[in-house]
C-alpha positions in Angstrom: -9.4 -87.0 -22.3 -12.4 -87.4 -20.2 -10.5 -89.8 -17.8 -8.1 -87.0 -17.0 -10.8 -84.3 -16.5 -12.7 -86.6 -14.4 -9.5 -87.2 -12.2 -8.8 -83.7 -11.8 -12.5 -82.9 -10.7 -12.2 -85.7 -8.1 -8.7 -84.4 -6.8 -10.2 -80.9 -6.4 -13.3 -82.1 -4.8 -11.2 -84.2 -2.2 -9.3 -80.8 -1.4 -12.3 -78.7 -1.1 -14.2 -81.1 1.1 -11.1 -81.3 3.4 -11.0 -85.2 3.0 -9.4 -86.7 6.2 -7.3 -89.3 4.2 -5.9 -86.6 1.8 -4.8 -84.3 4.7 -3.5 -87.3 6.8 -1.1 -88.3 3.8 -0.2 -84.5 3.4 0.7 -84.3 6.9 2.8 -87.4 6.8 4.6 -86.1 3.7 5.3 -82.8 5.4 6.8 -84.6 8.4 9.0 -86.9 6.6 10.3 -84.1 4.4 10.6 -81.6 7.4 12.4 -84.3 9.4 14.7 -85.1 6.6 15.6 -81.5 5.9 16.5 -80.7 9.5 18.7 -83.7 9.8 20.3 -82.9 6.5 20.8 -79.2 7.8 22.3 -80.1 11.0 24.8 -82.7 9.3 25.4 -80.6 6.1 26.1 -77.3 7.8 28.4 -78.8 10.5 30.5 -80.8 8.0 30.5 -78.3 5.3 31.8 -75.7 7.7 34.3 -78.0 9.2 35.7 -78.9 5.9 35.7 -75.5 4.5 37.5 -73.8 7.4 40.0 -76.5 8.5 43.1 -77.7 6.8 43.8 -81.5 7.0 45.4 -84.3 4.9 42.7 -85.6 2.5 40.8 -82.5 2.4 40.8 -82.6 -1.5 39.3 -85.9 -1.5 36.5 -84.8 1.2 35.7 -81.9 -1.2 35.5 -84.2 -4.3 33.2 -86.7 -2.3 30.8 -83.8 -1.4 30.8 -82.6 -4.8 30.1 -86.0 -6.1 27.4 -86.8 -3.6 25.6 -83.6 -4.9 25.1 -85.3 -8.1 23.6 -88.6 -6.6 20.4 -89.7 -8.5 17.5 -90.1 -6.1 16.8 -93.5 -7.7 20.3 -95.0 -7.1 20.1 -93.5 -3.5 16.5 -95.2 -3.0 17.9 -98.5 -4.6 20.8 -98.6 -2.0 18.7 -97.7 1.1 16.4 -100.6 0.0 19.2 -102.9 -0.3 20.5 -102.1 3.1 17.0 -102.3 4.7 16.0 -105.3 2.9 15.4 -108.4 5.2 18.7 -110.1 4.1 20.4 -106.6 4.1 22.8 -105.4 6.6 20.3 -103.2 8.5 17.6 -105.7 7.8 17.1 -106.6 11.5 15.6 -103.1 12.1 12.7 -104.1 9.8 12.2 -100.5 8.5 11.7 -101.2 5.0 8.6 -99.2 3.5 8.3 -97.2 6.8 8.5 -93.3 7.2 11.8 -93.7 8.8 13.4 -95.4 5.7 11.9 -92.5 3.7 13.7 -90.0 6.1 16.9 -91.9 5.6 16.7 -91.7 1.9 15.7 -88.2 1.8 18.6 -87.4 4.2 21.1 -89.1 2.0 19.9 -87.2 -0.9 19.9 -83.8 0.6 23.0 -83.9 3.0 25.7 -83.7 0.4 23.7 -80.7 -1.4 23.7 -78.8 1.9 27.4 -79.7 2.5 28.3 -78.5 -1.0 26.3 -75.2 -0.6 27.8 -74.5 2.8 31.3 -75.5 1.6 31.0 -73.0 -1.2 29.7 -70.3 1.0 32.3 -70.8 3.5 35.2 -70.8 1.0 34.2 -67.3 -0.1 34.8 -65.8 3.4 37.7 -63.3 3.6 40.9 -65.0 5.0 40.7 -62.6 7.9 37.4 -63.5 9.0 38.1 -67.3 8.9 41.1 -66.3 11.2 38.8 -64.4 13.4 36.4 -67.3 13.7 39.3 -69.5 14.5 40.6 -67.2 17.3 37.2 -66.9 18.8 37.1 -70.7 19.3 34.1 -71.7 17.3 33.1 -74.9 19.1 33.0 -76.8 15.8 36.7 -76.2 15.3 37.3 -77.8 18.7 35.4 -80.9 17.7 37.3 -81.3 14.6 40.6 -79.7 15.6 42.3 -83.2 15.6 41.9 -83.0 11.8 44.3 -80.1 11.4 46.4 -80.4 14.6 47.0 -84.0 15.5 46.9 -87.3 13.6 45.7 -89.6 16.4 42.3 -89.5 17.9 43.7 -89.4 21.5 44.1 -85.8 21.2 40.5 -85.4 20.5 39.6 -87.6 23.4 41.8 -85.7 25.7 40.3 -82.2 24.4 36.6 -83.4 24.6 35.8 -82.1 27.9 37.3 -78.5 27.0 34.9 -78.7 23.8 31.8 -79.8 25.8 32.4 -76.8 28.2 32.7 -74.3 25.2 29.1 -75.3 24.2 27.9 -74.1 27.6 29.4 -70.8 27.3 
């Protein structure tokens, strides 16, 4: 019991005295988590909105994969990221194992399906008329993924890309 109390006292002492090492570690943790959160929000909201508001072949499978991804255990994600970034792994030539970048990748893989699932559920609850209005106003995300609902080949998307890029400037 004395060992635990001594550890707690030491921890509070390091915090109260503004130990530079403790604060550099805290800042690094906030940077890694913040970066992973922003990346997850970008991809999660974009993909979740696209899947929720467009109709395409394989949509049910995509929704199932998103829901499955929400249940990924962090240990499994960490294991897969480690295997991919290991020296002999497929991405080993980047030499990123045990770096903040690898931690950002792992946290992004964990958080993105959660953001996608929440966005998907929220967007599916929109009234049908609002969905049609969003589509009629030409929200750029639907122009980017318009090939999913209108054409099967990706040439349509390549031909419409300049129009989509122009809609972002409006």
